[in-house]
N, C-alpha and C positions, 0 to 999 in steps of 0.2 A: 628911656623909660616911658615912652608915649603910650604904651599899652597897659601900663601897670594899674591894677585895681586894688583898692582897699575894700573888701567885701562886707565890712561890718564896722561902722564908726558911729558913735553916739553924738547927738546934738539935741538941743532943746532950750528954749528961752527960759524955762522955769528953773534950769540948772545953770543959767547964764553961760551956756556953751553954744556959740553961734556957728552956723556953717562957714562963715567967713574965717573964724579962728582955725577951723579944720583946713580950709583951703590954703591958708598961709603955710601950715605945716606940710601939706601935700606938695606945694610948690617947692619948698625947701628940700623935700626928699625925692622929688621926681615922680610922685604918684599922680597918675592922670585922672583917675575916676574913683569915686567912693559911693558906697551905698549908705545913706543916712538912716539910722535906726533909732527909734525913740527909746528913751529910758522907760523902764517898766512902770514907773509912777507918773508917766507923762499924762497930764490932763487933756492936752491937745498937741497936735503935731502938724498943724497947717504950715508952720514955718519951715518944716522940712520939705513939704511938697512945693512951697513957694521957691525955695532954693533950687530944687530940681527943675522946676519950670523956668526959672531965670537963667540957669546954667546947665542945660540938658546934656552938654558934652562933658560935664564934670561930675554931676550928681544924679543919682536915682534915690528914691525915698520909699521907705517901708512904714506902714502905719502900725498901730498897736490895737489889738482887739481882745476884750475881756469876755471869755466864754463863761465866766462865773457870774455874769451880770443877771442871769435868769431869763433871758429871752431866746427863743428858738427862731426868731425872725431873722433871716439872712440879709434882709435888705439894707441895714446900716453898713455892713461890711461890703456888700455889693456896690453900694454907692461910693464908699471910700476907694475901693479898687478901681472903679470906673473913672474916678476923678484923676487918676494918674499914679497912684501908689502901685509898686510892683510886687508887693507881698504884704503879709501881716505877721507881726510878732505876737505869738500867743503862748501864754503859760499853759503847759500841757496838763490836762486833768489826770487824776489818779487812774492807773490802768484798771480796767474792769468796772469802773464806776459808770453809772447811768449818765450819758453825756449827749443829750439831744442838742445842746448849744454848740458843742464841738462839731457835731454832724452838720449843723447848719453852716458853720464857718467853713468847713471843708468843702461843702457844696458850692459856696460862693467862690472860694479860691479855685476850685476845679472848673467852674463854668467860665472863668476868665483866664484860665491857665496861668495863675499867679503862684507865688511861692509862700509856703508855710515856713516861717522862721521859728523854730521850736525853742522854747525857753524851758529848760529842765535842769536847774542847778542841783537837783537831787541825784543827778546822773542819768544819762540816756539809757542805761541798761534796764531801768525800770519801765521804760516806755517803748523799747525797741520793737517788740512783737506787735504792739498796737499801731505803731507807725507803719510797719510793713502791711498790716491789714488795710490801713487807710490808703496807702499808695496803690495797693492791688484793686481797691474798689473805686478809686477816683483816677481815671486814666490820664488826666492832664495835670494832676497835682505834682509839684516838685517840692521836696522838703530839704531845707537847709538847717543843719545842726552846727551851731557855732561852738567855739571853745573846746574843740576836741571831744565834744560830748560829755564834758565835766568828768574827767577820770578821777578827780579827787574832789572832796568837799573843801574847796579852798586849798590851804596848805596841809590839811589834815589827812585822815585815812582815805583809802580808795572808796569810791561809791559802789554800791551794790551792782554786780552784774555788768560792769562796764565792758570788760574784755569780751564777754560772751555776747553782749548786745551789739557792739559794733561789728562783730564777726558775722552775725546773722543778717544785719542790715547791709553789709557789703554786697550781698547778692541781689540787692534791689536797685536797679539802675537809675531811679529817679530820686535817690537819697544822696545828698552831697554833704561833705564834712568841711568845717572851717578849721584851719590851723590858726589858733589865736589864743590869747590870754595866758601865754607861758608864765608871765609875771605872777598870775593869780595862783597857779599851782606849784610854783617853785619855792623851795626853802633856801635857795642860794641867791647869788647875785648874777646879773647878766654875764654871759648869755644863757643863764638858767639851765645848766646841763642836766639837772635831775628831771627835766621834762622832755628831753629829747627822745627818750624811749617811747613816750606816748605818741609823739609825732611820727616816729618810724613805724609803729604798729598801725596807726591809722593810714599812713601813706601806703604801706605794704598791702593792706586789705582793700582800700578804695582806689588806689592809683591816682596819679596826678589829674586824670580826666574827670575825677569826681571829688577833688579837693581844691579848696581855694585858700587864699591868704587874707588875714584881716588884722587890723591894728588895734581894735577895741578902744579907740580914742574917745574920751580922754582918761579912761579908767586906769590905764597903766602908767600914767605920767608920774605917779608917786614913786615908782621903782625903776623906770627907765624912760629915756626920751622916745619920741615918735620915731626918730631915725634908728635908735637902738632896737626898737621893736622889730624892724625889718631885718636888721643884722642878725638878731637872735633867731628869727625864723629861718633865715638862709642857712645859718650854721646847723640848725636842727634838721633841716631837710638834707643838706649836704650833697645836692645833685643839681647842677645847673640846668640840665635838660628838663627835669621835673619842675623846677622853679619857673622856667619859661612857659610851660603849659599852664601852670596855676596862676601865673601873673596875668595872662592875656586870653587864653583860649577857653578854659573852663568857666570863668565868670560870664562870658558871653552866652554860653549854653544855659547856665544856671538862671541868670537874670533875664534872659530873652533879649539881650541887647542886639540890635541889628548888626 
């Protein structure tokens, strides 16, 4: 499992979740590398960057950037990215809204060829066409959409336009999908079979060359272990050759790993 990536794992001292905790789980499950992602309420994330700098063969780190803070100055995000973060987690603004702050953030990400980690729990379908416009205008921008693009609002009803949204985004080659958070959308027990259809739809549209696997640690531990997370994803994918690509090859392209 030396090439295996967890492409989306949370850590943060304010939640008492340390990168060392995650590393222990990774070692038990044979996961080689993880992308450390801050919680949305993270007041700071220097501990994630410190972990990535201390163990560069095991961790990369993403920062969080609030485009609702009211500043159109891209320099704070430019400074964060230049310090070593490989992307920024951003809560997407409402489609069609005036968004100069988002434009500034996109410019900073594009200038350094870093990754926009899109946070859209209301469903990616509401943002799909806007994301395509951004990718078309910013030639070095890559977009990572975790959690299957939120096909459901948790365990409730489907989110608006999910199927249509991922279908139109599939034609844009710098948009990547994360297969993750099956526990969040499922109304059953592991291996969460009622979510496997979502996985198959995303995989069919994007292919393994633009899909990655993610554990969403520690959010899913209330419903399954870290090891079970990977077992559930493997069953949902059901194709060893596709898994091999998503474990090792696609993450390198998405995150720019040498």
